[in-house]
C-alpha positions, 0 to 999 in steps of 0.5 A, spaced: 197 231 388 198 228 395 205 225 397 205 221 403 210 223 409 217 219 409 220 218 415 227 217 412 231 220 406 229 218 399 234 219 393 231 220 386 237 216 383 235 210 388 228 211 388 228 208 395 228 210 402 235 210 405 237 209 412 243 213 416 247 207 415 246 207 408 248 214 408 254 213 412 256 207 407 255 212 401 260 217 404 265 212 406 265 209 399 266 216 396 272 217 400 275 211 399 274 212 391 276 219 392 280 221 398 281 228 397 274 229 396 271 236 397 264 238 397 263 246 396 256 249 398 256 254 393 249 257 395 244 255 400 236 257 401 232 255 406 224 256 406 220 253 412 222 245 412 226 245 406 233 247 404 236 247 397 243 247 396 247 248 389 254 245 390 260 243 387 264 236 388 271 235 386 277 231 387 281 225 384 278 219 382 283 214 385 279 208 387 272 205 385 267 210 385 260 207 384 262 202 380 266 206 376 274 204 376 279 209 378 282 214 372 287 217 376 284 224 374 281 230 377 274 231 376 269 236 378 261 236 378 256 240 380 249 239 383 243 241 386 239 238 392 233 239 396 232 236 403 226 237 408 228 237 415 223 235 421 224 236 428 232 236 426 231 230 422 232 229 414 226 226 412 226 227 405 232 228 399 232 230 392 238 231 388 240 232 381 247 232 379 252 231 373 255 224 372 262 222 374 266 223 368 268 216 366 275 218 364 279 217 357 277 224 355 279 228 350 
């Protein structure tokens, strides 16, 4: 199966190309909804143009976060992503992460 070369990152979730400004807006929205956001790289493996990362994201959900109303609760999610870097630019991105808890827990 042949894949065409992408010139900007693509996300599995969005299934569309993303610009640098899209990425900036995404991280600004995450910071707005979770000011104490932490992203911890647990493991990173590089092979040629590809880098795979296993990570943990944690923080307190104090504002709207991707359409989910604030819960005031701490959360922790894990995920894995793969990025392809060509000439110092991120040209492809694939990610799988646990969903953000919706609150109202047990």
